[in-house]
N, C-alpha and C positions, 0 to 999 in steps of 0.2 A: 555819426559813427555807429550809434546803437542800431539805427535802421539798417545800415550796411551789414552789421554782424547778424542781425535777424534774417536778412535776405540770404546771406551766405549759409546760415543754419538751415533755412528752409530748402535751399538748393541742395544741400547735403542730404537732407531727408528724402527729397525727391529722387536723388540718384540712388539712395539705398533702396527705396521702394521699387524703382525701376529694375534694380539688380536682384531683387528678391526672387528666389527660385520657386519652382512649383512644389518642391519638397521642403517641409519645415521640420526641424529636429528640436523637440522640446518635450518636457514632461507633462503628460495629460492625465495621469492616474496617481494613486497613492504611494507607489514605490519610488525610489530615487532614480530609477532608470529613465533615460530620455527615449521617447517614442519617435517614430517617423510618420509624419502626417502629410497626406495629399488631399487638398480641397479644391476641386475644380467645379465647373458648372453642372456636372453629372453625378458626382458622388463625393463623399468624404471617407477616406480610407486611413486607418491607423495600423502601422506595422510595428512589431515588437521583436527585437533580436533574441531576447532571453527565452521566448516560448517557441523555439525552433524556427525563428525567422518567419513568423506567420502574421497574417492579418487578424487583429483582435477586434476590429470594428470595420464595418462597411455599411454606409447609409446612402442608398441611392436617392437622388433628388427627382421630383420635389417632395416626396412623401417623408424623406429622412427616417424611414423605418429601419431599425437595426436588423441586418440580415446575417450576422455572425453569432454563433453560439460558442463563446469562448470558455469552454470547460476543459478540465484536465490538462491545463497548460498548453493548449493549442488552439487553432482556429482555421483560417483560410490559408491555402498554399503550403500545407504541411507536407513534409517529405518522409518517405520510408523506403526500405528495400524489403519486398514481401517475403524473401527467404528468411529474414529476421523477424518480421512482423511489426505492426504498429506499436509505438511506445518504446522503440529501441533507441539507438544512438542519436538519431536526428530529431529527438525532442529536446536535446541539450541546447544551450545558448550558442547562437551563431555569432561570428564576427561580421561586420558589414562595412561597406564603403559606399559613399554617394559618388557614383562615377560621373554623373552629369546632372546639372541642376540649373536650368534656365527658366524664365517665366513660361516658355512654351512647352518644354519637355524635361523629363528627369528619369534617371535610372539608378536603382539601388541594388547592389549585389551582396547577398548573404553567403557566407562560406563556413563549412564545418567539416573537419576530418573525423572519421570514425575512430572508435576506441576499443572495440570488442574483438578478441581473438586474433588469429593469424590471418584473417581475411579483411575484416572491416577496418582494421587499423591502417590499411593501405588505401582506403577509399575516401575520397573527398567529394562532397556535393557542393556545387556552386549554383546558386539560384538568383537570376537577375530579374527584377520586376521593373518594367518600363511603363511610364504613364505620359499622357499628353493633355494639355489644357483643353484642346478642341475636340476631344474624342472620349466616348465612354469606355473604350476598350482598355483593359489592363493586360499587358502582355507579359507572360512568364516564360523564361527560358531556363531549363534545368540541364546541368552537365554533371554526370557521374563519372569521376576520374579514378583510374587505377594508376598508382604511382609507378614510375619506371623501376624503382628499387624493389618492388615486390617480386620481380623476376618470374612472374607467371600470370596467366590469364584467369579471370574469375567470371563465372556465369551468374548474372544478377538481373533482377527485374525491378524496375522503379514503380513506386506506389504513390499516387497523389491523393491527398486526403483533405476534404473540405467540410467543415462544420457549419452548415448553412440552414437558415430558416428564421422566421420571425417568431419570437417568443409570444405566447398568449394569443396566437392566431392559428387558424388552420393553414397548413402548408401543403401544396401539391408538388410532387417531384416527378419530372417527366424524363423517361429513359427509353431510347429507341432500341427495340429488339426485333428479332426475325418475325415476330407476330404483330409488329406495329409498335407505336409509342405507348408504353405502359405508364399509367398515372397512379402514383401511390399517394393517397390522401392521408395526412396525419392530422388528427384533431387534437389541438392543444398538446398535452403531454401524455396521452393515453395509449400511444402506439407501443406495440411489442414486436415489431417486424425486424427481420434481418434478411436481406435479399442478396443473393449471388446471381449474376446474369452473365453467362458465358456466350450467349447467343446475340451479342450486340450487333446491330446492323449499321449504325452510323457513329461518327466520332463527335458526339455532343451529349450534354446532360444539362438539365435546368431545374430550378426551383422557383415557385411563385407563391407568395403569401396571399391571404384572402383580400387584402387591400390593393392588390394589383402590383405590388413591388416584387421584383424578382432578380435572380442572378443566373446567367447562363454561362456554360463553359464549352469552348470549342477545342478539340484535342486531336492528336494524330491517331487516326483509326488503324493505320497499317500495322502497328505492333500491339494493338490493344488485346489484352488477355481477357478482362472481364470488368463489368461494373459491379460495385458493391455498395450496400447501404446498411447502416446501423441506425435503427429507428426505435430506440428504447428510452423510456422515461422522457426527460427533457432533451436528450441528445438526438440530433438528426444530422446525418452526414450524406454527402454524395461523394463517391470515391471511384477511382479507376486504377487498374493495375496493368502494366505492360508485360508482354511475354519476355522471358528472360533472354539475355543476349550475352555472348562471350565478350568480355572487355579485356583486351590484351594489356600487358604492362606498358605504361606510357600512353595508353589509349583512353577513350572515353565514350560513354553513351550520351547522346544529346536529344532532347525533345523540347517542344514549345507548346504552350496552350494559351488561350485567351479567356479572360474573365470579363463578362459583359453585364454590368448592372442595367436594369431596365425598370420602367414603370408604364402601366397602361395597356399591357397585352392581356387578353382574357385567358390564354393558355399558350403552350409552346408546341409548334409542329415541326420546328427545325431550327438549327443554329448553324450559321456558316461563318466565313471569315469576316469578322466585324459586322455581323448582322444576326438578328433574332427575329422570328416571325411566326405568324399563325394564319391559317385559312379559316375565315369566319363566314358563317351563313347568317345574313341579317334577319331572316325568318326561316322557319323549318321548311326545307325543300319538300316538294310534293311531285310525284310522277305526272308528267304531262303538263306541268305548270312552270312558267318562268318565274324566277325569283332573284332578288338582289343578293350579292355576296361580295366579299372583299378580301384581299390579302393585306394583313397588318404587318408592317415592317418597321423595325427600329435598328439603326446602324450607325457606324462611325465613319462610313464613306458616303459620298454623295451619289454620283451617277451609277445606278445598278440596273442592269437589264433584267426584266421579269418575263419569263416564259411560262404561261399557265396552260396546263393540259390535263386531260382526264381520260379514263377508260372504264368500261363496264366489265366486271369479271364474268366469265373467264377469258374475255377477249385479251389479246396481247398488244394490239395496236393502240397507241396513244393518239388522241384527237386534240387539236389545238383549241384553246378557249380564248386566249388573249396573249399578245406579245407587245410589251411596251417598255419604257425606261422610267424608273422611279428616281426622282431627285430627292434623296434622303437628306433630312436635316438632322445632323448628329444628335442623338439623345432623345429625339421626338418620334412618335409613331406616325408613319405615313401610310395611308390607306389607298390601295389600288383596287378600284371597283370593277366588277364584272357581273354578267347575268348568267344564271345557271338554269338549264332546262333539261332535267333528266327525262328521257322519253318513256321510261317504264320503271316498274319496281326492280330491285336488284341491288347489287353491291358495286359501288363506284369508288374509284381511287382518284383523288385530285392531287396533282403534283405541281409544284411551283419551282422551276429551276432558276437560280440566280447566278449572274455572271457580271464581270467587269473586264472591259477590254478584250472580250472573247474568251476569257478564262473563267471556268466554273468556280464559284465561291461558296456554293451551298444549295441544299434542296429542302423544301418543305413538303410534307406529304400527310394527307388526311383521308381516312376511310369514311365513306358515307353509305350506310345501309338504309334502304327504303323498302319496307315490307319484307318479303321473303328473300334472304341472301341468295345471290346467283353464283357465287363462287367463294373459294377460300382465299383469304388475303394473306400475303406474305410480303414483308418489306425486304426489297433487294439490298444486299450489302453494299456499302459505299465503295468498297474496293476489296481486292484480295488481301487478306492478312498474311503477313510473313511470320516465320518462327514456328515453334512446335504447336500444332493445333490440338494436341492431346494434353498439353500442360495444364495443370491445375494448381491453385494456391492451397497450401495446407501442410499437414504433417507428412513426413516421409513414410513410404510404405515399408513393410518388412523386407529386408534384403538390401535396403539402401543404407542401413547402418552397418557398421562392422559387427562381426560375430560377437566380439567381447561386449560391446555396448548393448547389442540386441539381447544377450543373455540377461544382463542386469535389468534392461527395460522390462522383459517378461517376468523376471523374478519380483520386481517391485510392483508390477501391475499398473504402471503409470501410462497416461496418454497425454500428448501435447498437441496444441493447435499449430504452433510454429516452432521451428528449430533454427537456432542461430547458425550462421555459417562459421563454424569453428573447426579447425583441423585437428586440434588436440582432442583425443577421444575422451579423456577424463573430464576435460572442461566441457565438452559437448554433453556428456552424461549429466554433469551437475546442472547445466543449463536446462536440459530436458526436465530434470526433477524440479527445478525452481519454477518453470513455466507450468508444469502440471499441478503444482500446489497453489497457484494463484487463481 
């Protein structure tokens, strides 16, 4: 009988283990709140509802380097509306539900309704984070809702905020602009940079620590307003803002982005749908001499078509270097080798187009200058952006405030960086004063 009971107990434990989902909810820090933990072969992620429904820890494997800087009550996947500014309503505690939780996949949805003024109290942000056991990709879907009862449309712009980087290491941040991929190197905690980039050329951004651990983000380029970085003291961020959009009552603005942890890439030349990559020269190219090179790819999907081409500036015609199919092993770097023979000095652009099933999923691009440049390099935009091309984030210009508030503004001699979306003029004025004094 005792053996039978033991066997039944073991069987019950096996069933429990089999039913255990990818998401685990338990307390992993000093406060009484339970956190949401995802631990798969590619990373360990910890989410916390009370800090704006953000990621307070992300450790890509196999290095297990911490890539989140959890300061000021936030971390990864933080939300804001840029008309209000960072640090507003959506740094409050979110409620959450575990919508799906199997051993293969899980989804957690965080929800918070605004509280400020006659606009934001009608706005709810829902953020769903989806993960899979067999993929390094963390999928984030954001929905900004305007309640039916508001009875009017509001023009708002979503702001995604990521506090990213490895503490006590040099971090390189890669941002694609019209002048090519800019690399911002931050040494330890000595940086004093703040960067606004309205000339974004592609819908991605990435960070890599000196030990080769990194995190890349793939986002919707079509409504992108700007990239932004705050690199001061120990704080390092990569952020992006969307052009504002009119949201009718009962309607919503939706967007999705991917977070892809990686290890083993020397730098980042592009991020696509479930793939991160770099074009690497195995030795310094020389005019008139053939040399080895390769495309390094890390992705969450297997069969990916690779079309490698190049051109010498100022020529416009692309020439094929190699076309093949890469069988990517999720979470591991796959190298696609090729030979490079630049015929003469000059400026060369190497481009790697990636596709699956005939559909484009991303582009890598790298500039190679040999000797005297032969032309001026410009990175073509990924697509035509929609919305107001003249829109900027920041304080309103004179004339955008009512005369009564503008008189007080001038009398007090105050300036603000952001103004909350508040209809009541007296409340708006007090908010301006408060923000100017901080």
